[in-house]
N, C-alpha and C positions, 0 to 999 in steps of 0.2 A: 911140505908144500902140498896145495889143495889142487888135486887134479879131478876133483869131481864132476860136477856138471854145472850147465847155466843156472843161474839163480835169478828170481823175481824177488826184489826185496820191496815188502810192503810195508809202508810208513803209516802205522795206524795213527802217530801224532798229527800227521798231515790230514789224515781223512777226518779226524775229530774237528781239526781247525776249519777245514773246507766245509763241513757239515755247518758249523756255528755261524760262520761268514755268510752262508746262503740263508740261514734261519734268520740273520739280522737284516738282510735284503729284503725278505719277503714278508716279514713281520709275523704276527701271531697266527700262524697257520700251521697244521700238521703237515708232515711230508712223507710221501711213499718214496722211500729210498730202493731203487731199482737194481737187484742183485741177480739178474738173469744171466746167463750164458757165462757161469762161474764167476759172477761179479766182474763182468766185463773183462774177464781175465785175471782178475786179482785175488780170486779164491772166494767164492760166495759164502762158504761157512766161516771162514776166518773174518771177512769183513762183516757180515751179518753179526757175529758174536760182538764186535766192537759196536755197531749202530743198534743193537738190542740194549744197550747199556743207557742210551741216551733217551730222554723223554718224547712221547709223542711221534714215535717211528712206525709206520706201516712198511713192511718190507714187499717188493713185488718180483716176482719171477715170470717166466714164459711157461716152463712145462710143468704139469702135475707133479712128474718124478723130482723135479728141482724142490718144490714145495715140500714133498715127502722128506728129501734129504735134510732140509733145515729143520724140521720137526725131529727127526731121528737124531740129530745134534743138539738138541736142548734149545732151540729157538721157538720162543713162546708168543712173540708177536703177532698181530694179525697178518696174513700172508694173501696178496692178492695175485691172482694167476691170469696172465694174458691170453693164454691159448685159448681156442674155441673149447667149449664146454662139451664134456662127454657124458651122456646120460650114465654110464656103467660107473662113472666116478663119484656120483651123488652120495652114497652113503659114506663112503671116505672123506669126502669133503666136509660132512657134517662131524665125522668122527675126530678130524683133524683141525676142525674150525679154519676151514680155507675160506677165502671170499672169490667167487667165480666170474668170470667174464660172460655175461649173456648178451650174444650179440646178433640172434636170428630167432624168427618165430617158432621154429622147431626147438629151440633152446627154453622157450617160455613153456610151449607144451609139454615138453619133459618135465619141467619142473612141476607144473598142474598136476600130471599125471603121478609123479613121486609123492606128491603131498596128499593127493586123493587117495593114495594107498597106504597113507598112515605114516608116512616118512616126514620127518623136521625138515623143512626147506631151508637149504643152506644160505649162507649170506652170499648176494650177489650185487654186481654194478651191471648196469645196462651201459652198453655202448654203441654210440651212433657214429656212423661214418659220415663226415663232413666234407671229405675230398681226399682221403688216402686212397680210397677204392680199395681197402683192405678189410679186415673184419668189422662189422658193425652194421645196425639197422641202418636201412636207408631214411633219410629224414622224412620222405613222403610216407614212411610207414608209421611215423609218430603216432598218429590217433588210433591205429589198430593195436599198437603196441600197449599204450596206455589203458585202452578200453579193455583188452585181454587181462592186463595185470589187474585192474580194479574188479573185473568179473571174476577172476580166480582168488582174489584175496592173496595176492602175492605182493610182497614189500622189499622192493630194491633199496638196498642201502645207499648205493651211490648211482651217479649218471656221469659218464665222461666221453671224451672224443680225443682224437691225436690229431696235432698239426703236421703238416707236410712239408711248409717251407718257414717254420717260425726261427730258424736259425739262418736265413737268407737276408740279404739287405734291404731286398723288395717285400713288403710285407703285405701286399694288396690281396694275394691270396689267402694268407693267414688270417686276414682281417674279415675275408668273406666266410671262412670257415667258423671263426668265432661268431659272427653274427648268426649264422644257422645254428649254432650250438646254443646261444642265448635263447633262440626262440624258441627250440626243443625244450629245454629246460623249463621254460615260463609256461609253455603248453602243459607240461606234466603238472606244474604245480598247480595250474588253474583247474586240472582236473583232480585235484585232492592228493597228489601223490607228493610225500614229504622225503626228500634225498637227504639223508645226513650228510653225505659228501657230494661236491660237485666239482670236477677237475678237468682240466684240460691242458695246463702247462707241462712242457718238458723242458729239458736244460735250455733250449734255444729260447723258449719263451720268458723263461726267468729273466734272461738277460734282456730281451728284445720287445716283449710284450706284456707289461705289468698289467694292462686291462683284462689279461686272461687268468689270473690268479685263483679267482674263486676262493673255497675255504680248504682245499687240499692241492698240495704241489707236488708233482712227480719230478724226480730229478735222478739222472743217470750219469752220463758222462762228466758233467761238471763235477759231480761229487768225487770223483777220481782225479780232479785236478787238471782236467784238459779241455779247452774250449770245444765246444760241439762245432763250430766251425769258425773260419777266418773273416767272416762278415758280422759276426756280433760284437757289440762293445762289450768288453771285458771288465765290466764294473764291479766284479766280486773278486777279491783276492784269493785266488786257489793255488795250491801246491801239487805237482805230479805224486801220487801216492805209491806208483810203481816206479822201482829203478830196476832195469833189465841188464844183467852182466852175465860175462862169461871168463872162464879161467883161460890163463896162459899156460900151455903145456909145454911149449918147446920154442927156443929162441935160436937162430943160427945166422951167421953172417955169410952173405951171399955175393957173387961179383955182378958187377954192371952187366945188364943184359940178360939176365937170368929170367926165364918164364916162370910164372907162378900160377897154379890151379888149372883147372880143365881148359882145353882149347888154348891155352897161353895168351890169353887176351891182355895179360897184364905182364909187361916186363921191365925189371928194374932199371932205371934209368942211370943208377950209380952204385957202387958198392953200399950195401946197407943191410939192416938186420930185420929179418922176416921172422915174425911170431905166429904160431899156430895157436889159436883159440878153440877151445872145445867146445863149440856151439855152431849149429847149422840151421838149414831151414826147416829139418823135421823137429826143431826145438821151438820153432817159431820166429827165426830170425828171417826179415823179408829180404828174399834172395835177390831182388832186383836193386836193391840199395847198393850192391857192390859198385855200380857205375860211377856213382857220384859220391857213394859213401865214406864214412869215416867212424871212428870209435874214439872214446875219450880215456886218456890214462895219464895221472899225474896233473890233470887241470890242461892237457893239452890234447889235440885232436890229431889222429894219424889215420891214413888212407888205408881203406880195405884194399887187399892186394889180390885181384882176380876174383874170378867166381865163387860165390859161396857154395860149399859143399853140403851134402846132407847132414853130416853130424861135425863138421869144422869149418872155419874160415881164416884166411891168413891176413896179417896187418902188416905194412911197411912202416916201420919204426925209424927208418933212416940211422943216424947215429946214435939214438937212444937205445940203451939195451936194457928192456923191461925185465922184471923179475919173473921167472916161471913160478906159478903157483899163485902169483897176484891175479886181480881180476882188470878187465876193461869195461867201460860202460857204454852199452848199446843205445839206451834210451833212458830217459828220466833225469833224476838229480841224485848224486851221492858223492858225499866228500866234496872234492874240489871240481867233480866233473859233473856236467850237464849238457844234454842233448834233447831239445824237446821233441817228443814224439809226433808232433804236428809238423816239425820240419822234415822229416823223414815222408811222412804222409805226403806231403805237397810235392817233394822232391820226385816220388816214384809215382803220383798219379793214384794214390789210395786215399782212404780214411784212416783216422785215429782209431775209429771203432775197430775195423779189420785187423790193425796192428795188434792191439792190446788184446781182443779176444783170440787171436791166433798164437798165444803163447801157450805151447802146450809140449808134447814129447817128455823130454827128460828133465825139463826145467822145473825146479825146486823154489817153491814159494817159502820164503822165510818172513815171518813177522818180526818188524822191529819197531 
């Protein structure tokens, strides 16, 4: 019997199929595959090693430390870092060949100073904020930004922005962002700035906004086989890359009226088999899912019985007697079992992003 711990099975064959289906959809463009937040919970190193073997792949992370970790594990692809540029990181950015996000005048001044002191300027992309109100130059700064770049002989490799609503049914705001971005790019080009890469698309825009493709496409959630929202047309066949499972460690028959778990909010309606699954909210299981939730075993769904504990949860199997040591599926697709992660997200009022990146604790990732 395997009483180990919860497991997140990472199906690399599905990851590769998803990648190539996305490629077919967007045409002959390079892809930025986003592996931030530990590869959206899938394991950044493991996922990156698979993606690195494919042609024309740039990887993207949020934190400088995430990029360092990839380099230390043998990843040689170009790596774009989304977080705010830190001047102290410039020497390491050059050493490790990182591409930095430059999004404020202070960033440009730091690059100019670094260069004037004899440093080789690291590769960087300019980011403009066209509507997220997050990191990025204000579009009104475009003239000043491009003037400073020309005056100080700085050479941005790319320019980009980020959509706030490209995964929604109403695209009017996204279209306004795209219009602003196009104007900024054209202004830069008119001033003699040559961008190797122009990018604005995320997973939602890949599905919903083809006129925003440019020559570089960023893809995150879609790569992992999950729709970015329920408002986009899923015109690209993708499969869930992660299957989140937990081991059955105990099964016992209990009488009708038996209370299960904290608070006694669940009471058995008849004599039944209650199984203990060695997974809890400390491992990333969504605690609020217990109210309407279920797991899958042997191709059938079975109700979660009572509140999820920190380390364990209980399942009502009725007259079915599951085997100790076998596993139940929480979400994903494995063998004859399937529960879409988006089903859980909708039921408990959260997002698939939260559920996937919350996989942690004792959960072991297994590459299959």
